[in-house]
N, C-alpha and C positions, 0 to 999 in steps of 0.2 A: 239170204237176208242182207239188206243194205242198211248200214248204220253210219250216221254222220256224227263225228266228234266235234263238239264246240267247246272251247276251253278258254279260261283266263280272260273273261269278258271285262272284269274290273269296272263294274258299273257304279255310277254315282246317283244320288237323288237329284242332283242338278245337272242338266245336260251340258252346261258350259264348263263343268269341272274337268280338269285335265290330269292325266298320268304321264309324266315325262314329256309334256308338251303335246299330248294327243287327247282329243276329246273322245274318250272311249265309248260313250253312249252312242255317238253318231257312227263310229266304226262298227259297233255291234249291229246297228240297224242295217248298215250297208251289207254286212255278211248275211244277215237274215234275208234281205231282199235278193241277194245273189243265190242263196239256196232255194228260195221260192221260184226264181226264174229258171234254175238249171238242174236242181236235184230232187226236190221234194215230191215230184210226181211218182217216183218209184222207190223212195226211201221207206223204210219200215219204222225207224225210231231214231231218236237223238240220244247220244251220251254227252252229258254236260259235266265236265270233269274238273270243276272246282275253280276257286277264285272268281266266283260269279259277281261278287260285290267288291268294291274297293273301299267304300266308306262304311260298310256294315249297317246300312240303313234299311228300314222296312221298304222305303220307296224304291231303292235300287232293286230289290227282289220283285217288287210289283212290276217294274219296267221289264225285267227278265220274263215274267209270265206274259205280259201284254204282247211282247214281240215274238217269243217262241211259240205262243199259242196260234199265231198266224200260220204255222207250218202244219197244223192239224195232225201232229205226230206225238206218240208217247215220248216223254222226256224222262230219262233215268239219270239222276244227278247224285254227285258226291261233293262234299265240302272241300275247300282248299284252305290254306293258311290264312287268307284274308277274309274268310267267311265267318259270319255269326250264325252258327248252326241253329240256335233257338229261333232267331228271326226268320231265317230261310225256311225252316219247317213250318212256322206259323203261316207264312204266305203260301208256300208250295202245297201244303196239305189241303188247301181250299181250291187248288187248281186241278181240274179233272184229269189233265194230261201229264201231271208231274208225279213221279214215283221215286221214292228212296227205298231201295231194296238191298238185302244182303246177297241175294243171288237171282239170276235170271236164266232159265233153261230154255234154249231155242233148239231148233233142229240141228243136230250135229255138234253144237257148241253149248257149253255151260259157263256162265259168267259169274264171277265173285267180285263184289264191290267192297272196298276197304276205306276206312276213315283214317287218314294219316295226319290230320290236324292236331297240333299240340299248342295249347294256349301260351301266348307270349313268345312264340318263335316263328320265324319264316321257314325254318327247316321242318322236315316231317318226322313223325315218330309213330310207331305202332304200339299201342298200349298192350299190356298183358292180356286183357279181355279180347282185344282185336286180334292178337296172335292166336289165341285159343279159338276164336271164331274162324279164322283162316284155316287152322288145322282141322277143325270139325267139318268145315265146308268141303275141304279137299277130300276128306275121308268119305263124305256122303255124296260126292259128285257122281253122276251116272257113269257107269263103266264104259258105255258105248259113245261117250261124248268127249270132245277135246275141251280143255279148260283154258279160259282167259281170265286174267285178273285186271280189274279196273281200279286205279288209285291215282291220287293227285300227284304226290311226290315220286320222283324217279328213284328206283332202288339200286341203280348202278350209274357211274359217271357217264355223262354224255360228251365230255371233253371240252366243255366250256367252263373255265374256272369260276366265272361269276355265278352261274347257276349251280355248279357242283358244290359250292360252299353251302348251299341250302338243300342238300340231298336228304333222303330218308336216313336219319341218324343211326337207327338200329337195323341197317340193311343186312348185317350178318345174321341176325336173328330171323329176319324175314326169309333169307335164302336157306337157312337150316330147316325151316318149316316146308318150304317149297321143294327142296331137293328130293329127287326121286319120284315126284308126282307127275301127273300128266299135263302139267302146265306148258302150253305152247306159245302163249302170247301174254304180254303185259302192256296195257294201254295207260299212258300217263298224261297229265297236263303239266303245269308248273314251269316248264323250261322255256316257254315262249319261243318255240321253234319246231321245225319238222326234223325229227330224228328217227332213224331205224337202225338198230344194231342188235347183236346177239351177246348175251351174257349168261354164263352157266347153262348153255344150250337152250335158252329161252329168248325168243324175239321180244325186244322192247321197242314200242312205238310211242311217239308223242306227236301232238298236233300243233300247228301254229296258233298263237293267240289271236283273238279277234281284234286286239287293240294295237299291239306292236310286238316285234320280235327282238330278242337279244342277239347281237351279232355273234355268230359262231366263233368260238375260240377266245372271246374277249374276257379280260380280267376286270375291266372297268364297266361303268354303266354306259355302254355303247349300243344305241338302239337302231334297229332297222324298221322303218315305218310301214313295211308291208303288213297285210292282214290276211287271214284265211281260215281254213277249216280242213278236216280230213275225212275221207270216205273209206269205209271198209265193206268188203263183200265177203260174206261167210257162206261156205257150202260144205258138202261132205268131203271134198278134197283138201280143205284147209281154208285159207283166206287170202285176199289180196287187198292192198291199200293204195290210195292215190291222194295226193295233196292238191288243194287249190289255194294259191297265194297270188296276190297282186298288190 
């Protein structure tokens, strides 16, 4: 299975609007066109991992649908801290290729999708119902499949103070639920950068944002104007990933 991760698109209703000097709508379209040219002929689906909108408008989610639909692939999405979940669901539920799921079972792999958004904060948080859902999903996961968790906020520091300030706030509770389970991979958005590291014996991966990256190691708002996406190949031996940035 080939899955493409698209994240942190930060779309606006107005194409001319900017985030830190970048017109994110145009960058998003550039990424979609790159995927059409290079990737989508053999991809199976898209994981859209949050901060889809920047201004929380209906129009921004309509723009996401209009351009992602060009890929003719199923899109599995989760919200980020900048998203308005009600508005996103209103638009995405009428798009045939958009799906918001609790889990997705594929050959050899079982995916669990979490909502880490907490109103009024850029950091993440897993509510008690969400932690219970995670526990139940882990217990019910097929015994013969590897487990991957898909979430917006990162549950362990990436080493860039600017973004680690807005980490999953109750990460200890998350890891206490995950500990001892068959979780082999966590896929995140939020950090605006390509990271891959191991924490508590679990691989954590993040993808570059489609609009801009935060310079690795920075404590200030220091942007790298590169854009990109990430590709995952899953099989019975495990998975491999590669990043596209330019």
